[in-house]
N, C-alpha and C positions, 0 to 999 in steps of 0.2 A: 462664414467669415469673409470679410473683404480681402481681395487679393490685389496686391500692388507690385507687379514685377518691375524690375529695373528702375528703381527710383534714383534720383540724384544722390551723390555721396552723402551719407548720413541721413538720408531721407529728408533733406531740407527743402524748403520752398524757395523759389527764385522769381524775382520781378525787377523791373527797372522803374524808377520814379523821377519825374521832373517836378520839383516842388511848385505848388501853387504860388502865384504872385498876387493873389487877392489880398487887399488890406483888411484886417480885422478891426474890431472895436477899439483895441488898444494901440492901433497904428502899426501893428506888426503884420507882415505879409507871410503867409504860410498855410499849413494844413490844419487838420482837425485833431485836437488832442484826444488821446485814447490810451487804453492799456490793454495788455493781453493777460489772460488768466493763467495759462500754463505754458506759454511759448516765449523763449528768448528771441529777440529780434536784433539783427545787426545791419548797420548802414556801412557800405563801402563807397566812399565818395569818388566819383569818376570825373566830375567837372564842376566848375563854378565854386561858389562859396555860400555859406549860411551858418546855421546852427541848429542844434536840437535842444529844446528846453525839456527838462525832466523834473518830475516830482516823485520822491521816494522817501523812506524813513530817514535818510540822511539829508533831507532838505531839498531845496530848489537849486538846480544847476542849469547853466547856459553853456553848452559844449560847442566850441567852434567846429565848423565843418569846412574842409577845403580838400582839393584833389589829393588823394592818397591817404586821407584820414579814415579810420575805422572807429565806429562807436557802436556799442551794443548795450541792451537793457534787458533785465530779467523780468519775469512775470510780476505784475503789480505796479511796475513803473509807468507812470503817466508820461507820455512823450508827445512833443509837438514839434514838427519840422518847420524851420523858419527859413524863408527865402532871403538870400543876400545878393543874388545875382547869378543866374544861369545854373543854379544848384541842380545837380543830377547825381543820383545814387543807384547802386545796385543793392537790393534788399535780400538778405539771407534770413530765412525764417525757420526756426526749429519746428519739428512736428508738422511737416508739410500736410496741408489739408485742414488742420484744426483752425487756423485763423480764418480761412474762408468759410468754415462751418460755424462761425460765430464767437470764436475765442476772443476777438477784439471787441471792446465796449467803449463807446464814445463817452466823454465827460459831459453829457447832457445835464441840465438842472435836475435836482432831486425829484421833483414832481413827475418828470418824464421817465426817469429810471424806475420809479415806483409802479408804473403802469406798463406792462409788457406790450400791450397793443399800441399804446401811444409811442413807446420807444421804437417798435418795429416800423411804424409809419414814418417817424422822424429819420430813421436810419436808411430807409429804402430810397433808391433813386428810380425815377420813371423810365420807361422805354419811350423813345421819341427822338426828335431832332436834337443835335448836339447842343444847341443853345439852351434848350429846356433842361437837359440833363446837367449842364454846367451851372445853371441858375439854382437847381435843386441841390447840387453838391455844395454850392456856396452857402445856401441857407443852412444846410446840415453842418457845415464848418462853423458858421456863426453861432449856431445853437450850442455846439460843443465848446466853443470859446467862452460863451456866456456862463456855462457851468464850470469851466476851467479856472477862470480868473479869480473867483472867490477861494478856490482850493489853494491856488498859488499864493494869494495874499495871506491866507491864514497860516500856511506852512512857513512862509518867510517871517511871520511874526512869532513863530515858535508854537503854533497851535496845529497839531496834526489830526485833531478830531474830525474835521470835515473831509480830509483826505482818506482817513481810515473808514469813514462811513461810506464814501464813494466806493472804496474797494468792496465793502460788504454788500452794497447795493448791486454792484456789478456781478458778484458771485451769486446772489439770489436770482438775478435776471437770467443767468445761463445754466442754472443747476439742472434743469430738465434735459439739457443737451449732453450731459456728461456721458451717458451710456453710448451714444453714437460716437463721441470723441474717442472713447476708449477703444472702440473697434478700429477707428482710423489709426490710432497710435499703435495698436497691436500689429496691424497689417503693414505699417510704415516704419516708424523709428524703431520699435521693439524688434520687429522681424529682421530689420537690417543689422541691428546689434547681435541678434542671435545667429545670423548667417556668419558673421565674423567669428563668433565663438565656435561654430561648427567647422569653419575653415582652419582655425588654429588647432583644433583637435585632430583634424585630418593631417595637417602638416606634422604635428607631433607624432602621429602614428605612421609617418612615412608614406602617406597616400595623397599626392597632389592631384588626384583625378578630377577634382572639381574645376581645375584650370582648363579642362577641355571645353568648358562652357564660355570661355573668354570671348568677348566681342566688344564692339564700340557702338555708340549711339550719338545722334545729333538732333537738335531741335531748333526751331525758329519761333518767334512770338506768335501765339495764337490770336492775340488781340493787342493792338497798339493804341495808345492814347485814351485808355479807359479812365474813369474817374475813381481813384482810390481815396483812402482816408487822408493822405498827405499831399497827393498831387496826381498829375496825369501818369497813368500806369500802363506799362507793357507787361503782358502776362504770358505764361507758358502753360499749355495743357499737357502737363507731365504726370507720370504716375505719382499718386499721393496728393495731388492737388485737386481740390473740389472746384469744378468749373464755376465761373461767375454766373450769377442769376440773370435771367432775361432783363431784369431792371437795369443791368449794366453796373451794378454796385460791386466794386472791388473791396473786400472786407479786410485786406491786409495791406499795410503800407499806405 
């Protein structure tokens, strides 16, 4: 079984994002629309302004983002970060390690989602000079927006069929990865919750001996300025986080 000692509180993932300022086909500047299959994601806005566009069974929303705001979205919610000017956020991600292991799926057109090899090629970023990686990240964003806009248009018109079919296609695409995700969950979020249960039982029994293991940790970004789904991404190589691939692709945020 995977062992993940000393995770962040709640075994969450942590990163910082500066939203892309590339203009998309609809004139909006921002990131690549996508969803997560089993992870809730939160944005804590630390600077600038913008918005996050979401698609869910309750329709299309455009949630304003400014310093001090917090927005979060549950599994299955398509989200798109929109740049309004200097937008910078801290991302908190449930089930640290799962998003980096493929829990996030881009809103590529249906024909791309239907072909796992084609999807993987479209989602990956190359290793190479920054300018080449940036161009590939922008092409990936544009392809995700191409698939996203019809979903948004249909949902706004009261037709949730295309949105639901995208969810089903995303689930089919990642189904083979679930056993590996389960191991990450057991070693991370589940193990963290179970430790709390054991500590409560010890306190109830009058035995605070586990407090002898108390200590402190600190960390700095292991990579700055990577290309994530929504923007330039500062990452942390912390317990529970799957390190980024050599391609430089940050699969969360």
